[in-house]
Chimera marker file (.cmm) of the C-alpha trace (Angstrom):
<marker_set name="trace">
<marker id="1" x="-52.491" y="9.783" z="-53.498" r="1" g="1" b="0" radius="0.5"/>
<marker id="2" x="-53.892" y="13.031" z="-54.893" r="1" g="1" b="0" radius="0.5"/>
<marker id="3" x="-56.826" y="14.582" z="-53.054" r="1" g="1" b="0" radius="0.5"/>
<marker id="4" x="-59.671" y="15.723" z="-55.307" r="1" g="1" b="0" radius="0.5"/>
<marker id="5" x="-61.565" y="18.911" z="-54.621" r="1" g="1" b="0" radius="0.5"/>
<marker id="6" x="-65.215" y="18.293" z="-53.802" r="1" g="1" b="0" radius="0.5"/>
<marker id="7" x="-66.534" y="21.835" z="-54.107" r="1" g="1" b="0" radius="0.5"/>
<marker id="8" x="-65.418" y="25.396" z="-54.825" r="1" g="1" b="0" radius="0.5"/>
<marker id="9" x="-65.399" y="26.199" z="-51.101" r="1" g="1" b="0" radius="0.5"/>
<marker id="10" x="-61.990" y="24.532" z="-50.745" r="1" g="1" b="0" radius="0.5"/>
<marker id="11" x="-58.982" y="26.717" z="-51.584" r="1" g="1" b="0" radius="0.5"/>
<marker id="12" x="-57.209" y="25.764" z="-54.796" r="1" g="1" b="0" radius="0.5"/>
<marker id="13" x="-54.083" y="27.229" z="-56.351" r="1" g="1" b="0" radius="0.5"/>
<marker id="14" x="-54.965" y="28.844" z="-59.674" r="1" g="1" b="0" radius="0.5"/>
<marker id="15" x="-53.782" y="26.787" z="-62.641" r="1" g="1" b="0" radius="0.5"/>
<marker id="16" x="-53.845" y="29.849" z="-64.925" r="1" g="1" b="0" radius="0.5"/>
<marker id="17" x="-51.730" y="32.409" z="-63.070" r="1" g="1" b="0" radius="0.5"/>
<marker id="18" x="-50.050" y="29.958" z="-60.628" r="1" g="1" b="0" radius="0.5"/>
<marker id="19" x="-50.065" y="32.653" z="-57.913" r="1" g="1" b="0" radius="0.5"/>
<marker id="20" x="-53.525" y="33.154" z="-56.474" r="1" g="1" b="0" radius="0.5"/>
<marker id="21" x="-55.824" y="30.894" z="-54.524" r="1" g="1" b="0" radius="0.5"/>
<marker id="22" x="-59.550" y="30.546" z="-54.907" r="1" g="1" b="0" radius="0.5"/>
<marker id="23" x="-62.184" y="31.831" z="-52.535" r="1" g="1" b="0" radius="0.5"/>
<marker id="24" x="-65.967" y="31.319" z="-52.618" r="1" g="1" b="0" radius="0.5"/>
<marker id="25" x="-67.674" y="33.745" z="-54.949" r="1" g="1" b="0" radius="0.5"/>
<marker id="26" x="-69.790" y="34.024" z="-58.072" r="1" g="1" b="0" radius="0.5"/>
<marker id="27" x="-68.916" y="33.903" z="-61.754" r="1" g="1" b="0" radius="0.5"/>
<marker id="28" x="-70.521" y="34.865" z="-65.037" r="1" g="1" b="0" radius="0.5"/>
<marker id="29" x="-70.331" y="31.774" z="-67.236" r="1" g="1" b="0" radius="0.5"/>
<marker id="30" x="-70.678" y="32.014" z="-71.032" r="1" g="1" b="0" radius="0.5"/>
<marker id="31" x="-71.755" y="28.830" z="-72.852" r="1" g="1" b="0" radius="0.5"/>
<marker id="32" x="-72.040" y="28.270" z="-76.602" r="1" g="1" b="0" radius="0.5"/>
<marker id="33" x="-74.099" y="25.346" z="-77.913" r="1" g="1" b="0" radius="0.5"/>
<marker id="34" x="-74.575" y="25.200" z="-81.679" r="1" g="1" b="0" radius="0.5"/>
<marker id="35" x="-76.053" y="28.574" z="-82.646" r="1" g="1" b="0" radius="0.5"/>
<marker id="36" x="-77.139" y="29.316" z="-79.043" r="1" g="1" b="0" radius="0.5"/>
<marker id="37" x="-75.127" y="31.599" z="-76.778" r="1" g="1" b="0" radius="0.5"/>
<marker id="38" x="-76.078" y="31.540" z="-73.106" r="1" g="1" b="0" radius="0.5"/>
<marker id="39" x="-74.619" y="33.764" z="-70.399" r="1" g="1" b="0" radius="0.5"/>
<marker id="40" x="-75.372" y="32.667" z="-66.838" r="1" g="1" b="0" radius="0.5"/>
<marker id="41" x="-74.759" y="35.230" z="-64.115" r="1" g="1" b="0" radius="0.5"/>
<marker id="42" x="-74.268" y="34.558" z="-60.411" r="1" g="1" b="0" radius="0.5"/>
<marker id="43" x="-72.964" y="30.990" z="-60.667" r="1" g="1" b="0" radius="0.5"/>
<marker id="44" x="-71.416" y="29.865" z="-57.363" r="1" g="1" b="0" radius="0.5"/>
<marker id="45" x="-67.733" y="29.164" z="-57.939" r="1" g="1" b="0" radius="0.5"/>
<marker id="46" x="-64.278" y="29.269" z="-56.503" r="1" g="1" b="0" radius="0.5"/>
<marker id="47" x="-62.816" y="32.531" z="-57.846" r="1" g="1" b="0" radius="0.5"/>
<marker id="48" x="-59.087" y="33.222" z="-58.040" r="1" g="1" b="0" radius="0.5"/>
<marker id="49" x="-58.008" y="36.167" z="-55.902" r="1" g="1" b="0" radius="0.5"/>
<marker id="50" x="-55.211" y="37.110" z="-58.314" r="1" g="1" b="0" radius="0.5"/>
<marker id="51" x="-56.535" y="36.724" z="-61.860" r="1" g="1" b="0" radius="0.5"/>
<marker id="52" x="-60.267" y="36.092" z="-61.383" r="1" g="1" b="0" radius="0.5"/>
<marker id="53" x="-60.296" y="32.662" z="-63.046" r="1" g="1" b="0" radius="0.5"/>
<marker id="54" x="-63.270" y="30.638" z="-61.810" r="1" g="1" b="0" radius="0.5"/>
<marker id="55" x="-63.733" y="26.964" z="-60.987" r="1" g="1" b="0" radius="0.5"/>
<marker id="56" x="-67.172" y="25.354" z="-60.810" r="1" g="1" b="0" radius="0.5"/>
<marker id="57" x="-68.054" y="22.558" z="-58.434" r="1" g="1" b="0" radius="0.5"/>
<marker id="58" x="-69.724" y="19.453" z="-59.843" r="1" g="1" b="0" radius="0.5"/>
<marker id="59" x="-73.292" y="20.470" z="-58.939" r="1" g="1" b="0" radius="0.5"/>
<marker id="60" x="-72.942" y="23.940" z="-60.464" r="1" g="1" b="0" radius="0.5"/>
<marker id="61" x="-71.314" y="22.548" z="-63.622" r="1" g="1" b="0" radius="0.5"/>
<marker id="62" x="-74.150" y="20.055" z="-64.066" r="1" g="1" b="0" radius="0.5"/>
<marker id="63" x="-76.786" y="22.740" z="-63.593" r="1" g="1" b="0" radius="0.5"/>
<marker id="64" x="-75.032" y="25.044" z="-66.083" r="1" g="1" b="0" radius="0.5"/>
<marker id="65" x="-74.983" y="22.181" z="-68.608" r="1" g="1" b="0" radius="0.5"/>
<marker id="66" x="-78.729" y="21.548" z="-68.097" r="1" g="1" b="0" radius="0.5"/>
<marker id="67" x="-79.486" y="25.251" z="-68.529" r="1" g="1" b="0" radius="0.5"/>
<marker id="68" x="-77.472" y="25.285" z="-71.769" r="1" g="1" b="0" radius="0.5"/>
<marker id="69" x="-79.289" y="22.183" z="-73.053" r="1" g="1" b="0" radius="0.5"/>
<marker id="70" x="-82.668" y="23.810" z="-72.342" r="1" g="1" b="0" radius="0.5"/>
<marker id="71" x="-81.682" y="27.055" z="-74.070" r="1" g="1" b="0" radius="0.5"/>
<marker id="72" x="-80.428" y="25.200" z="-77.143" r="1" g="1" b="0" radius="0.5"/>
<marker id="73" x="-83.583" y="23.050" z="-77.372" r="1" g="1" b="0" radius="0.5"/>
<marker id="74" x="-85.771" y="26.154" z="-77.187" r="1" g="1" b="0" radius="0.5"/>
<marker id="75" x="-84.119" y="27.612" z="-80.281" r="1" g="1" b="0" radius="0.5"/>
<marker id="76" x="-82.781" y="30.627" z="-78.401" r="1" g="1" b="0" radius="0.5"/>
<marker id="77" x="-79.956" y="32.480" z="-80.118" r="1" g="1" b="0" radius="0.5"/>
<marker id="78" x="-78.781" y="34.675" z="-77.217" r="1" g="1" b="0" radius="0.5"/>
<marker id="79" x="-79.961" y="34.405" z="-73.617" r="1" g="1" b="0" radius="0.5"/>
<marker id="80" x="-78.760" y="35.936" z="-70.353" r="1" g="1" b="0" radius="0.5"/>
<marker id="81" x="-80.023" y="34.247" z="-67.180" r="1" g="1" b="0" radius="0.5"/>
<marker id="82" x="-79.417" y="34.316" z="-63.436" r="1" g="1" b="0" radius="0.5"/>
<marker id="83" x="-78.271" y="31.065" z="-61.872" r="1" g="1" b="0" radius="0.5"/>
<marker id="84" x="-80.646" y="31.420" z="-58.901" r="1" g="1" b="0" radius="0.5"/>
<marker id="85" x="-84.010" y="29.680" z="-59.156" r="1" g="1" b="0" radius="0.5"/>
<link id1="1" id2="2" r="1" g="1" b="0" radius="0.2"/>
<link id1="2" id2="3" r="1" g="1" b="0" radius="0.2"/>
<link id1="3" id2="4" r="1" g="1" b="0" radius="0.2"/>
<link id1="4" id2="5" r="1" g="1" b="0" radius="0.2"/>
<link id1="5" id2="6" r="1" g="1" b="0" radius="0.2"/>
<link id1="6" id2="7" r="1" g="1" b="0" radius="0.2"/>
<link id1="7" id2="8" r="1" g="1" b="0" radius="0.2"/>
<link id1="8" id2="9" r="1" g="1" b="0" radius="0.2"/>
<link id1="9" id2="10" r="1" g="1" b="0" radius="0.2"/>
<link id1="10" id2="11" r="1" g="1" b="0" radius="0.2"/>
<link id1="11" id2="12" r="1" g="1" b="0" radius="0.2"/>
<link id1="12" id2="13" r="1" g="1" b="0" radius="0.2"/>
<link id1="13" id2="14" r="1" g="1" b="0" radius="0.2"/>
<link id1="14" id2="15" r="1" g="1" b="0" radius="0.2"/>
<link id1="15" id2="16" r="1" g="1" b="0" radius="0.2"/>
<link id1="16" id2="17" r="1" g="1" b="0" radius="0.2"/>
<link id1="17" id2="18" r="1" g="1" b="0" radius="0.2"/>
<link id1="18" id2="19" r="1" g="1" b="0" radius="0.2"/>
<link id1="19" id2="20" r="1" g="1" b="0" radius="0.2"/>
<link id1="20" id2="21" r="1" g="1" b="0" radius="0.2"/>
<link id1="21" id2="22" r="1" g="1" b="0" radius="0.2"/>
<link id1="22" id2="23" r="1" g="1" b="0" radius="0.2"/>
<link id1="23" id2="24" r="1" g="1" b="0" radius="0.2"/>
<link id1="24" id2="25" r="1" g="1" b="0" radius="0.2"/>
<link id1="25" id2="26" r="1" g="1" b="0" radius="0.2"/>
<link id1="26" id2="27" r="1" g="1" b="0" radius="0.2"/>
<link id1="27" id2="28" r="1" g="1" b="0" radius="0.2"/>
<link id1="28" id2="29" r="1" g="1" b="0" radius="0.2"/>
<link id1="29" id2="30" r="1" g="1" b="0" radius="0.2"/>
<link id1="30" id2="31" r="1" g="1" b="0" radius="0.2"/>
<link id1="31" id2="32" r="1" g="1" b="0" radius="0.2"/>
<link id1="32" id2="33" r="1" g="1" b="0" radius="0.2"/>
<link id1="33" id2="34" r="1" g="1" b="0" radius="0.2"/>
<link id1="34" id2="35" r="1" g="1" b="0" radius="0.2"/>
<link id1="35" id2="36" r="1" g="1" b="0" radius="0.2"/>
<link id1="36" id2="37" r="1" g="1" b="0" radius="0.2"/>
<link id1="37" id2="38" r="1" g="1" b="0" radius="0.2"/>
<link id1="38" id2="39" r="1" g="1" b="0" radius="0.2"/>
<link id1="39" id2="40" r="1" g="1" b="0" radius="0.2"/>
<link id1="40" id2="41" r="1" g="1" b="0" radius="0.2"/>
<link id1="41" id2="42" r="1" g="1" b="0" radius="0.2"/>
<link id1="42" id2="43" r="1" g="1" b="0" radius="0.2"/>
<link id1="43" id2="44" r="1" g="1" b="0" radius="0.2"/>
<link id1="44" id2="45" r="1" g="1" b="0" radius="0.2"/>
<link id1="45" id2="46" r="1" g="1" b="0" radius="0.2"/>
<link id1="46" id2="47" r="1" g="1" b="0" radius="0.2"/>
<link id1="47" id2="48" r="1" g="1" b="0" radius="0.2"/>
<link id1="48" id2="49" r="1" g="1" b="0" radius="0.2"/>
<link id1="49" id2="50" r="1" g="1" b="0" radius="0.2"/>
<link id1="50" id2="51" r="1" g="1" b="0" radius="0.2"/>
<link id1="51" id2="52" r="1" g="1" b="0" radius="0.2"/>
<link id1="52" id2="53" r="1" g="1" b="0" radius="0.2"/>
<link id1="53" id2="54" r="1" g="1" b="0" radius="0.2"/>
<link id1="54" id2="55" r="1" g="1" b="0" radius="0.2"/>
<link id1="55" id2="56" r="1" g="1" b="0" radius="0.2"/>
<link id1="56" id2="57" r="1" g="1" b="0" radius="0.2"/>
<link id1="57" id2="58" r="1" g="1" b="0" radius="0.2"/>
<link id1="58" id2="59" r="1" g="1" b="0" radius="0.2"/>
<link id1="59" id2="60" r="1" g="1" b="0" radius="0.2"/>
<link id1="60" id2="61" r="1" g="1" b="0" radius="0.2"/>
<link id1="61" id2="62" r="1" g="1" b="0" radius="0.2"/>
<link id1="62" id2="63" r="1" g="1" b="0" radius="0.2"/>
<link id1="63" id2="64" r="1" g="1" b="0" radius="0.2"/>
<link id1="64" id2="65" r="1" g="1" b="0" radius="0.2"/>
<link id1="65" id2="66" r="1" g="1" b="0" radius="0.2"/>
<link id1="66" id2="67" r="1" g="1" b="0" radius="0.2"/>
<link id1="67" id2="68" r="1" g="1" b="0" radius="0.2"/>
<link id1="68" id2="69" r="1" g="1" b="0" radius="0.2"/>
<link id1="69" id2="70" r="1" g="1" b="0" radius="0.2"/>
<link id1="70" id2="71" r="1" g="1" b="0" radius="0.2"/>
<link id1="71" id2="72" r="1" g="1" b="0" radius="0.2"/>
<link id1="72" id2="73" r="1" g="1" b="0" radius="0.2"/>
<link id1="73" id2="74" r="1" g="1" b="0" radius="0.2"/>
<link id1="74" id2="75" r="1" g="1" b="0" radius="0.2"/>
<link id1="75" id2="76" r="1" g="1" b="0" radius="0.2"/>
<link id1="76" id2="77" r="1" g="1" b="0" radius="0.2"/>
<link id1="77" id2="78" r="1" g="1" b="0" radius="0.2"/>
<link id1="78" id2="79" r="1" g="1" b="0" radius="0.2"/>
<link id1="79" id2="80" r="1" g="1" b="0" radius="0.2"/>
<link id1="80" id2="81" r="1" g="1" b="0" radius="0.2"/>
<link id1="81" id2="82" r="1" g="1" b="0" radius="0.2"/>
<link id1="82" id2="83" r="1" g="1" b="0" radius="0.2"/>
<link id1="83" id2="84" r="1" g="1" b="0" radius="0.2"/>
<link id1="84" id2="85" r="1" g="1" b="0" radius="0.2"/>
</marker_set>
């Protein structure tokens, strides 16, 4: 039975480069929704030590999605935000 990762704190072998493992860190996440482009800085993530690919945990991914929904509803074309409250 395959074990599922619960959060980015757990080490994960990178699926992009196949060499590195992830470690807790922060990522800059770009999101495009319709005509809205949102860049969210400082998102907690597991970050690959070899290639820098990032993996979001469920809570962070849901919050990023909510932030993107809000930006799109507001009619914003380009927005850069910090993840922190």
